[in-house]
ZAMARRO-666071 format. One record per residue: x, y, z of N, C-alpha, C in turn; residue in three letters. Coordinates in steps of 0.001 Angstrom, whole numbers, plus 500000, padded with zeros to 6 digits. Each point is the difference from the previous one (the first is absolute). Layout:
<recs>
XYZXYZXYZALA
...
</recs>
This chain:
<recs>
660662564923774793501077500098499536499926498732498166MET
500049500762498978499712499154499059501935498609499723SER
499614499185500879501202499641499913499744498466499156GLN
500739498798499880500119498671499060499055499590501380PRO
499783499653501249499328498719500462498815501021500655THR
498756498977499549498666500427500513499483500442501191PRO
500190500984500633499538500588501629499181500737499149THR
499113500116501289499139501119499820500193501607499808PRO
499615501116499419500744501615499790500152500523501326PRO
500856500428499799500591500539501541498388501329500107SER
500150500214501102499312501491500079500553501437500067PRO
500723499933499627500812501170499604500588499787498284SER
499580499210499563500539499484498606499352500426499471GLY
499134501343499803498822500886499277500658499861498257ALA
498848499944499283501032499627498064499704501332499655SER
500926500339499341500705501264499025498538500426499304ALA
500233501614500392498764500574499802499250500383501356GLY
500407498978501271499473500272500709501405500308501192GLN
500085501289500300501469499871500678500279499468501581ALA
501083499522500184499619498887501459501970500570500468SER
499917499964501805500571500864500278501432498640499858PRO
500878500622500180501498498867499802499999499219501417VAL
500626499425499134499804498641501027501013500698501512SER
499772499596500987501291500275501113501021499421499981PRO
499778498372500015500788499525500000500818499817498201ALA
500472501003499586501148500539498986500082501397499587ARG
501223500021500292500360502089499447499453499826498513SER
500317501570500152499388500606498592501235499505499017ARG
501130500445500500501085499655499382499544497959499512ARG
500080499170500735499449498682499812498901500175498693GLY
499365500479500310499029500009498815500701500448498583LEU
500343501036500101500192500844499242501753498814499051VAL
500430499354500635500944499225499657498828498803499052ALA
498632499473500432499823498819499968499637500274498684TRP
499070501608499770499549500437498630500986500145499003ARG
501073500516499935501535500274499196500077497867499423ASN
500171499785500844500136498901499251498922499441499478ALA
498821499831500671499119500122498502499837500027498964VAL
500438501428499950500161500604498600500741499931499504PHE
501446499575500619500965499052499116500107498930499618ALA
498808499001500748499518499201499195499096500055498650ILE
499270500331500408498847500512498373501034500717499006PHE
501122500820500410501257500213499057500376498760499383ILE
500690499244500867500381499234499460499362498613498904LEU
498631500213500226498987498539499172500194501236498871SER
499375501155499993499854500351498949501375500409499029GLY
501616500006500527500944499510499089500053498422499324LEU
500085499992501251499878497869499082499119500285498672ALA
498853500242500272499276499844498858500126500789498656THR
500611500915500132500536501032499193501031499754499544ALA
500889498868500219501038499862499711499566499163499033THR
499715499056499854499657498948499316499244500657498608TRP
499577500726500370498779500931498472501005500620499821VAL
500660500511500626500781501057498985500963499040499136ALA
500596498644499980501189499480499335499283499074498852ARG
498385499795500474499365499361498854500291500317499132ILE
500843500575499023500356499946498165501097499328500595PRO
500988500089500870501403499724500315499763498502500010GLY
498912499486500861500047498588500101499248499302498853VAL
499333500924498962499944498918498779500478500226499026ARG
500772500924500486501603500154498694501045498858499995ASP
500073499951501419500995498575500546499298499349499610ASP
498622499585500305499960498104499873499660499658498237LEU
500100501248499151499213500030498691499429499428500014GLY
498575500996500595498616500002499648499400500461498963LEU
500583500874499348499725500356498548499253500907500678GLY
498978501160499114498930500740500301498640499037500108LYS
499825498814499907498676499665500545499412500350501304ASP
499018500672500486499775499921501163499339499202501176PRO
499728499374499009499424498300500725501182499503500759SER
501402499647499828500555499369500620500488501176500962ALA
499778500970500418500584500993501152498657499495500732VAL
498981500217499305498563499909501220499896498583500381GLY
500931499116499783499527498756500859501574500201500828LEU
500439500487500037500891500044500644499233501048501580LEU
499469500883499316499348501110500753498717499223501013ILE
499692499167499310498976498958500302500444499148501540LEU
501521499659499812500330499352500792500170500572501142GLY
500303501328500223500311501326501426498289499753500004MET
498869500339499377499077500338500305499848498417501265SER
500156499229499454499052498626500340500714500066502087VAL
501445499935499656501022500242501261499424501349500749GLY
499456500871499593499597501272500665499138499136501024ALA
498475499462498980498552499271500527500338498950501390ILE
500967499267499205500460499341501055500675500410501900LEU
500519501137499631500346500741500950499954500601501110GLY
497998500557498871499482500575501042498706499236500706LEU
500154498465499592499355499119500219500212499343501430ILE
501969499914500054500003499132501006500804501348501294VAL
499723501349499439500501500859501215499305499935501662SER
499067500233499615499182500042501026500518498574500834SER
500129499323499702500185498388501134501465500172500271PRO
501214500485499165501014500181500323500598501294501102VAL
499073500944499646499560501158500952500153499381501613LEU
498792499700499603499296498957501381501080499287500870VAL
500598499005499219501090499142500606501326500740500772ARG
500749500849498575500661500091500378500913501514500246PHE
498641500856500274500239501664500082500974500858499379GLY
499403501355499658500645500709499231501394500034499521PRO
500894499590501172500993500447499911500897498731498887HIS
499853498666500715500249498894499067499636500415498540LYS
498422499940499743499100499820498947500312500928499282ALA
500112501244500410500342501327498268501257499929499917MET
500960499742501061501666499294499502499697499041498835PHE
500019498393500087499433499214499549499315500564498590ALA
499044500645500003499141500564498535501343500757499719SER
500291501213499923500877500523499159501133498836499589LEU
500691499262501189501715499573499610499288499279499007THR
498832498860499901499658499587498814499758500818498458LEU
499258501319500372499736500402499031501537500249499136ALA
500840500687500617501172500140499989500992498949498972ALA
499211498680500971501266498624499449499113500630498124ALA
498989499755500153499605499863498788500185501183499104GLY
500436500625499966500451501610499358501362499527499472MET
500849499189501126501461500273499629499387498095499070ALA
499705498990499855499640499138499707499524500535498469LEU
499384501107499642499423500523498689501223500192499357LEU
500589501168500511501447500475499987500166499125499568GLY
500763498652500145501019499264499838499570499249498666LEU
498608499881499586499442499068499768499804500659498234GLY
500335500967499897499564501325499217501924499998499174SER
500848500518500631500687500376499416501415499265500285SER
499874499122501013500387499151500007500069498249499280VAL
499200499334500728499382499072499201499169500309499101PHE
499593500836499328499358500330498636498600499084500051HIS
499502499348500920499177498863500501498376500589500671ALA
498865499707499122498690500304500374499292498937501167VAL
500461499150500352499558498890500778500417500804501537PRO
501680500958500459500398500609500669499469501155500147ILE
499557500536498996499180501554500476498696499472500157VAL
499547499078499404498725500085500764499591499430501410ALA
501115498842500266499494499932501866500573501194500729VAL
501128501064499226500128500976500734499165501084499822GLY
498941500373499589498568500501499780499380499625500704LEU
499827498601499761498901499093501675500295500556501579VAL
501588499827500214500550500356500830499801502002500615LEU
499587500555499025500030501205500271498879500056499901LEU
499589499917499099498003500176500037499928499592501487GLY
499809498388500718499606499566500708500751500791501935PHE
501586500445499758500442501334501021499594500942500171GLY
499407500487498959499571501593500169498244499720500028ASN
499508498969499789498502499848500066499830499821501383GLY
500397499125500488499943500105501832500485500954500453ALA
501004500172500053500115501291500562499208501696499976LEU
499331499547498592499464501340499998498502500154501195ASP
499654498600500060498874499725501194500533500121501653VAL
501146499453499549501238500589501904500182501257500042MET
500413501356499616500168501090499802498425500691500199MET
499354499837499378498813500875500077499370499342501216ASN
499827498624500353499452499370501425501183501330501244VAL
501142500306499833500720500099500900499474501716500198GLU
499939500498498892499430501679499092499038500091500810GLY
498763498988499919499013500186500888500375500456501452THR
500935499218500464500210499388501951500709502091499994ALA
500778500209499079500812500622500803498999501963499353VAL
498945499414498798499102501406499975499089500040501546GLU
499710499107500911498786499775500585500925500587501655ARG
501154499469499691500724500470501025500191501633500679GLU
500600500460498480499673501190500515498795501072499464ILE
499286499351499428498721500617500063499816501292498856GLY
500571499366498432499639500706499216500161499489498505LYS
499303500315499227499932499266498391500851500060499502THR
501176498896500351501360499894499152500330499033498301LEU
499118499567500130499450498607498870500454501002498898MET
499334500784499454500408500320498856501317500316499598PRO
500535501040501218501325500068499391501155499353500513LEU
499782498349500311500697499188499858499757499267498618MET
499422500364499185499613499377498772500426500626498789HIS
500037501462500836500598500854498843501521499795500327ALA
500631499451501162500938499781500152500688498589499144CYS
498796499487499918500367498718498988499922500563498262PHE
499394500859500038500103500861498568501364500673499969SER
500482500339501360501462500349499787501571499240499308LEU
499153499039500915501457498669499902499534499895497813GLY
498791499881499772500448499822498149500449500649499419THR
499760501506500750500557501141499013501957499354500296VAL
500173500339501209501620499226500093499874498880499246ILE
499673499313499538500305498396499791499675500479498383GLY
499307500525499560499553500449498705501647501031499469ALA
499954500593500603501411501350499928500997498856500087GLY
500716499097501098501245499339499733500192499282499122LEU
498325499079499324500251499586498991500056500297498322GLY
499650501597500175500037500601498587501641500216500279ALA
500328500226500917501474500163499967501081499143499957ALA
500082498808500333500022499143499590500408499450498738ALA
498762500303499411499518499443498525501009500866499435ALA
500274501440500232500544500798499160501706499876500213ALA
500496499462500945501129499362500079500204499008499754LEU
499110499301499035500473498772499659500342498821501024HIS
499817500428501152500152498669501442498903499075499611ILE
501034499134500220498766498635499659498900499855501295ALA
499288498956499636498849500093500664499909499011501153VAL
501624499257500222499903498716500923500548501396500842ALA
501366500540499783500717500743501388498812501333500320TRP
499306500582499053499081500936500504498700499450501146HIS
499837498665499493498745499136501091500800499941501424LEU
501013499041499667500973499626501250500380501295501031LEU
500493500938498963500156501121501393497991500709500677ALA
499171500092499134498681500085500474500047499283501280VAL
500047497995499451499430499262500838501018500323501247ALA
501555500062500360500536500364501353499283500935500762VAL
499695501032498837499401501524500801498834499878500817ALA
498904499244499297498976499282500788500140499289501331LEU
500953498955499647500170499132501386501044501553501025VAL
500861500702500050500155500508500276498753500843500633ILE
499496500716499529499067500890500467498966498832501079GLY
499288499145499224499404499521501133500319499744501007ILE
501493499308500414500511499668501591500241501403500756VAL
500024500895499281500079501474500417498705500100500507VAL
498738500183499704499223500460499778498773499336500895ALA
500049498908500551499471498796500465500733500436501686ILE
500960500363500153500594500297501067499184501507500946ARG
499450500248499282498460501141500687498701499916499695PHE
499689498132499947498851500072499833500267498860501497ILE
498820500279500493499949499896501528499510498013499815PRO
500409499620500912499350498440500256498763499570500260ARG
499319498722499595498544500193500937500214500098501579GLU
500480498819500076500624500308501708499838501778500535ALA
501034500607499374499550501800500495498464500329499738ASP
499402499515499083498433500759499534498689499087501248LEU
500912499433500235498966499425501578499020498480499082GLY
500514499775499291499288498525499172500595499295500626ASP
498758498963499808500319498751500925500402498701498685GLU
501420500466500075500636498946498678500042498734500369VAL
499950499755501515500256498612500289498464498955500305GLY
498844500707499830498704499873500229499762498960498260GLU
500689501062498835499459500009499024501146498834499184THR
501144499691500709501126499430499297499156498964500396GLU
499267499014501241499253498906500541498949499502499027ARG
499488501299499549498938499330498690500357499601499168ILE
499452498802499602500359498972499198499917501012498255PRO
501089499151499036500205501264498832498417499427498972PHE
499486498917500344498203500013499465499456500744500153GLY
500103500851501415499153500636500813499908501447499233GLU
501460500141499624500732501806499956499698499706498886ARG
499399499427498891500146499786498785498646500457499760MET
499121499094500440498334500302500110499683501223500267ARG
500657500637500908499620501448500623500394500912498975ALA
501278499575499366500266500964498746498887499997498990ALA
499499498837500019499569499781498937498322500672500042LEU
499818499897501101498414500144500511499593501718499387SER
500691500868500371499975501626499720499181499913498803VAL
500408499167498832499021499962498670498289499987500401TRP
499822499492501428498508499789500052499293501884500361ALA
501071500936499897499736501209501237499872501179498416ASP
498229500286499942499724500767498900500651501026500150TRP
500237500643500680500588501258500201501508500226499336ARG
500675498652500685501123500433499407499578499635498114LEU
498693499277499447500475499838499130500342500888499043ILE
498450501306500627499717501248499686501092500804499854LEU
500476500186500801501954500094500052500744499546499141ILE
499631498982499062500809499669499161499308500604498763GLY
498897500376499871499229500164498764500614501699499898VAL
500245500637501220500358501161500298501964500226498869VAL
500664498994501003501413499462498965499858499761498579MET
498647499309500053499938499394498294500055501301498546LEU
498917500755500749499995501180499034501059500630500214GLY
501261500090500903500578501198499585501653499576499901MET
499709498682500277501094499037499111500285500071498929ALA
499010499937499130498942499696498853500489501118499432PHE
499541500960500459500597501580499155501130500142499867GLY
500968499850501286501333500210499867500772498865499331GLU
499836499204499763500779498989499462499403500222498228GLY
498933500402499767499504499567498563500496501393499833SER
500373501246500618500453501186499253501395499703500105ALA
500678499548500859501687499926499674500240498970498780ASN
499283499285499599500112499459498392499129500466499060ASP
499322500563499956498777500706499171500333501461499704TRP
500054500753501036500002501304499513500642500732498800ILE
501415499680500054500838500713498765499666499660499048SER
499093498639499670499700499702498793498600500244499712LEU
499446500112500620498536500746499770500496501188500050ALA
500339501105500053500036501534499474501015499759498894VAL
500916498805499664500759499898498878498639499739498533VAL
499047498686500174499030500043499236499113499982500255ASP
499430500538501004498632499996500434499350501886499243GLY
501384500368500733500172501750499999501102500698498692HIS
500663499049499691500497500306498220501705500899500257GLY
500184499816501144500867500824500716501165499277499925GLN
501385500314499592501100499590499721500588499312501519ALA
501056499042499943500338498849501339500673500985500981ASN
500535501281499479500470501041501064499055500131500958SER
499063500503499453498782500580500590499495498941500753THR
499847498534499783499096498800500982501335500092501086GLY
501336500068499798500891499595501284500090501572501176ALA
499108500763499304500082501149500773498326500050500394VAL
499409499287499605498675500250500907500060498472500930VAL
500782499242499513500034498727501213500781500882501048PHE
501163500789499833500556500722500416499093500412501950GLY
498912500923498881499004500628500631499405499738501195CYS
499869498742499311498725498785500851500875499421501176PHE
501411499828499997500893499283501178500215501440501132VAL
500690500437499272499737501502500748498838499852501339ALA
498407500586499048499238500306500770499453498895501177ALA
500429498866499494499826498629501400501233500361500522MET
500718500402499681501619500176501231499066501064500961THR
499791501099499659499869501145500718498492499687501268VAL
498846498997498929499381499545500587500311499372501613GLY
500247499168499596500906499004501091500531500724500865ARG
501097500851499694500929501162500974498524500773500244VAL
499678500210500247498596501008500811498736499505499986ALA
500419499005499961498202499154500632500339499754501124GLY
500776499871500778499967499199501685499351501224501073GLY
500123501679499681499736500387500571498350500957499249PRO
499602499479499366498662499997499198498984499257500755ILE
500780498780499828499181498822500412499945500151501598VAL
500821500318500724499852500094501598498756501478500211ASP
500026501060498858498909500661500517499150499931499337ARG
499162498954498853498639499967499332499971498749500871ILE
500492499116500063499641498421500215500315498988498596GLY
500682499041500186499361498731498786499386500169498941ARG
498816500060500508499142499521498893499878501274499028VAL
499638501306500763499753500901499121501597500245499194SER
501293499840499963500850500005499182500068498907499384ALA
499403498697500008499457498985498676499288500738499728ILE
498816500563499896498432500307499404500599501141499022ARG
500627501421500635500751501009499354500793499475499032ILE
501269499010500359500936499556498965499723499196498930THR
498656499081500328499857498860499046498688501358498730ALA
499531500807500786499138501354498821501229500641499091GLY
501064500475500639500717500889499120500681498573499259MET
500183498887500258500576498835498887498479499883498237GLY
499176499603501095498914499963498916499660501617499213VAL
500094501569500346500463500576499311500720500268499323ILE
501447499367500148501054500297498738499710498688499408GLY
499810499565500386499867498530499026499208500631498748LEU
498764500415500422498798500570498785500810501456498955LEU
501166500485500686500930501431499373500798499065499167LEU
500553499113501046500929499318498513499163499075498860PHE
499072499315500313499287500092498763499560500305499521ILE
498921500844500450499302500969498870501097500611498752LEU
501639500291501128501166501303499125499033501196499719GLY
500533500373498997500020501148499582501400500598499706GLY
500068501093500493501319501127499913501190499538501357PRO
501082499251499484500828499172501009500653500409501517MET
499174501686499882499576500616501322498943499414501195TRP
499165499069499080498778499311500757500297498468500487VAL
500920499306498854500435498992500365501246500028501392VAL
500967500835499270500835500046501918499231500013500812VAL
498899501246500433499743500122501066498752498573500345ILE
499516499652499490499287498573500013500943499030500262GLY
501370500163499161500879498798500677500655500371501760THR
500050501255500048500774500545501179498810499201501324VAL
498505500676499721498869499518500729500065498132500088LEU
500005499146499226500044498865499528501322499729501488TRP
501208500565499836501367499281500827499008500638501623GLY
499649501103500241499830499832500907498729499217500703PHE
499338499715498871498354499018500264500474498700500633GLY
500987499974499725500840498600500490501094499446500888VAL
500387501493500297500895500184501084499881499271501057SER
499100500472500847499736499022501491499192498998500528LEU
499617499347498479498662498892500480500922498173500618GLY
501423500327499086500679498571500211500721500402501743PHE
500552501265500495500735499841501029498713499823501263PRO
498762500781499625499264500209500981498586498639499930LEU
500676499309499331498993498597499878500973499473500824GLY
501174499582499867500688499510501041500240500124501395MET
499763501502500305499913500662501184498311499191501247SER
499225500447498506498351499293500563500653498280500032ALA
500355499294499386499651498647500165501399499546501214ALA
500360500695500597500509500129500849499767499999501213ALA
498687501199500178499361500873501046499397498947501076ASP
500742500170501571499044499572500449499595498426500431GLY
500410499428499355500056498557499572501075498714500426ALA
498709498453500464501683499476499733500282499388499134SER
501269499511499755500816499431498724499948501100498583ASN
500776501423500663500755500583499576500581499708498455PRO
500390499230500264501114499362498737499084499043499055ALA
499073499385500008499388499227499240498883501052499198ALA
499521500809500938499202501079499418500791500851498918ARG
500464500290500496501061501456498959500573499130498832VAL
500639498532499894499824498862499031498982500103499248SER
499245499748500772498275499612498758499669501542499545ALA
500358501260500217499412500706498996501435500173499084VAL
501281500000500837500918500418498611499539498653499311ALA
499778498903499979499786498966498777499171500578498874ILE
498667500381501228498965500866498405500485500869499872ILE
501146501064499855500381501495499574501103499163499453GLY
500978498888500335500709499807498847499638499173498067TYR
498906499256500652499498499285499078499630501537498998CYS
499394501135500588499358501382498636501473499864499863ALA
500493500768500567501901499868499144500008499092498957PHE
500112498779500180500624499115499353498676499315498310LEU
499098500754500364498683499331499228499268501347498994VAL
500500501184501170499040501067499047500462500522498908GLY
501526499906499780500925500236498683499383499390499071PRO
500057498806499744499477498902499224498773500279499722PRO
499202499807500571498188500127499635500297501690499222VAL
500194500835500549499904501415499336500802499685498592ILE
500959499409500325500222499973498222499423498997499177GLY
499326499080500542499284498582499847498596501133499057PHE
499308500646500906499374501034500222499807501378498345LEU
501008500069500128500801501007499549499924499778498487GLY
500658498526499323499765499876498749498349499744499378LYS
499250499533500856498379499979499902499359501151499993GLU
500451501139500845498693501289499532501215501012500218PHE
501229500272500094500647500808499803500765500344501044GLY
500882500666500144501272500197501421499492500786500906LEU
499184501146499489499404500853500751498996499642500833LEU
498886499271499590498520499519500221500174498705500909ASN
501422499197499829500289498970500595499970500689501632ALA
500877501327499734500019500995501879498723499856500552LEU
498731500252499544498805499692500893499632499153500902TYR
500927498764499972499831498970500884500851500394501251LEU
500908500767499605500320500285501270499494501302500740ILE
498989500998499009499270500561500825498925499605500655LEU
499399498999499495499221498968500903500300499553501254ALA
501636499630500255500287499368500977500401501176501328LEU
500450500768499456499803501365500819498793500206500586LEU
499124499956499509499156500108500124498918499508501183LEU
500443498393499626500135498584500977500410500797501452ALA
501776500111499519500356500454501422499213501236500613SER
499473501182499890498799500996500592499494499298500255PHE
499157499084500013498786499580500254500772499021501310LEU
501186499360500006500308498650501373500319501311501070ALA
500425501260499671500923500583500677499593499895501608ALA
499149499956500643499056499973501259501262498614500596PRO
500248499195499227500639498807500251501676500183500992ALA
500437501439499440501117499919500287499964501494501476VAL
498628500084500464499848500124501437500770499486500934ARG
500876501200501129500724499443501319499240499233499936PRO
500057499222501399499884499421500769499308500902501202GLN
500146500508500827499890501100500691498514500321499468LYS
499957500619498655499248501048499311498743499055499762GLU
500077498479499426498755499305500107499464499744501436ARG
500858499476501225499150500345501442499220501082499992ARG
501240500824499793498462501287500148498897499991499545SER
500172499780498271498701500061499614499063499174500533ALA
</recs>
């Protein structure tokens, strides 16, 4: 079982892509409820992220920051710093308190940050309050990201089917819901404070309901008492020791290329279509929609495909699709070629992040620390990728800057054997 306590892998806990029998200790209904609860937590995390993003213009106007993007950039940096801190502390917190308390505390902290952000924006018009709210929102959601992925790998292996791509599709669904609610609130001239307060309350209610269906450590056969007797310093050293695992680093390389490609696409596809291919702003938005749709479809359909062909083949095929798609997008020509390239690019980066999470937690002790490590690599790619592409685009042109993503996807292709499930590695 992939649970917070560092225990040996269960004999029946085959990894995703290698079906394992359902544990007789839990009914099918209980497993489905557990799975659905994790789906709901992914949706809540996506909702929390997109709610703030959708109201950035309103926050900027409330604070009187004008049209200077650097001021908003500094606020966003605060959220990024909070997210990285949350990723770092998530492993020891999850080990110490277990999934129920840890996930509840993380999302509640994110909700508190969201409420503080809204009040600081519309009521107090104070930049420091908004900054503190963003740090809390980033910290809580960053910590939750690791925890829900650890829980997701646990239910995935217990059921014996690949579920992580679908779980990340649920996160995308949450972002769509958050963006839609944000657009509606802005159109109806609802103050940022009231909108964010309402979502914060919904997040707390949602996590309270969802965690009721998450099995506790004792129910999963973990030796909680033994783990609690281990000194905190030793648990921290065990959490940090995972960075010496070269297989984990190679999994991080897979996620680096995929996350870099996804994050850079979110920020630059529309502009690359407009500036690089000379199209209208509306066309750039449509092409970006094609990318998001392809990535979502890839994640929804990816689970059964991975179960049939295995993780390594899935990573290699999707990375290859991403490379071909980027070449078509960069070299261009007729717009239909650019659109085909965009769709292949979206499919290409759809599975790397969720399959990397599954592989990190596969059949090893300290799953929370391992998931935290690769999540840090992935999120650093999300954070660093867009500004690096912007810098290279200034020097060499935006379309030429995208060749960096192509190179990283090739690295993901070469590192793909690292995601091989433990059972297959032992057979080999």
